[in-house]
N, C-alpha and C positions, 0 to 999 in steps of 0.2 A: 541392812546397815548394821556397822559394829557399834556398838553402845554398851561399853562395860560398867560393869554394875559396882565395882569399887572407886569411880571417880564421882565428883562432883559435876555438875554442868549449869552453864546459865542461859537464859531467854537468848542472848545474843551468840550462841552457840561456841561459846568455849569449854573447855574442860579443867578441870583442877585435881591434883592429888597431893594429899598434906602427908608427907613423910618426911622422919629424922629433923623436924625443924624448917622444913621446905616445903614449898608451895609450888607445883610444877604447873606451868599453864601453857595450853595450844588450844587451837581449833580443832573440833568434831569431825567425824570423819563426814556426815552431813553436810557440814560447813565446807569441808572441802571439795566434796562432791558438787556443790553447788557452784564454787568456784571454777572448777574445771583446774587445767594445768596450770600450777602455781610456779610463776617466774622470779619472784624476788619478795623477799622479807624486810619491811624497816623495822629495825630494833629501836628499843630506846636506851637510853646510856644506863651503864652499871653504876647504882647507887641512886637513881633518880627516882622518887616517892610519887607514889599515885594514892587515887582516892577511887573507890567501885564506880564503875563507869567512865573514868577517864581514857582516852585514846591510849594505849601503851605503843602502837605502831600499827602498819598495814600490810595485809599480804597484796600482792599484786599477780592477778592470773593473766593470761593472753588477751583477755575481754574485758576486763572488770578490776576495780581496786576496791578491796574493803578494810574496815578498820577493825583492830584487835580492841577490846575493851575491857579493862582492867576489871576482872571479878571480885579482887579483893582492895582493901584499903592495905599500901605495904611500899615495901622498897626493893628495886631489882637487883637480886644478887648476881645472876647468871643469864647470859643469853646463850642459844645453842648456837654458836659459830658454825656448826657442819652445815648449817641452811645458808649461808652466804654463797658457798659455792653449789650446795646440792639442795636447792628449797622443795624439790619434787619429793624428798621424805616427807612432806606434809601429807601430801598425794598418797603416797604407797605405804606410809605407817604414822598415822598422826596421833596415835597416842603412845609411840614409844621413841623411836630416832626422829620423829617431828615434832617433837616438843618446843617451844618457842620460849619460855621466858622461866626464870625460878626467882620466887621473893624469898629472902629471909629474916624477913620482920614484916608481918601482914597481922589484920583481924579478919578473921573470917566472919562473912554476914549472915544472916539467917534468911537470905533470898537465895541461895543456891538450891540446885534443883538434884533431885535423885536420877538415878537412870530409869526408874518409871515413869517419872515427872517427866523428864526430857522425852521420852518416848511418846508420851503424851502430846506435847508440844508440838514435835515434827508429824 
């Protein structure tokens, strides 16, 4: 299981990296492996604002649908439009080409987990 040490994690299996004023969010390697082959991602609208725990969108796999929860309070700046035609990137490379959403205005909660804490969770 790939759990990079430079990311933050949530108990709901999202990952976050904060860089140059943007917070990039996706689902973890563990989450994508539990879901199986991903066939569709439902995205929020750019400019939408969310609180911690709000549903940002959904990930649809062959056998199930899972919610993506906001790990931050913030505003959506960008969505990964490459996933519209290639949702399989979430399965193949969840931490790079499989990122889902970027926030440009956000507050980081103290409830985010380190990679060590996330490993203990799963």
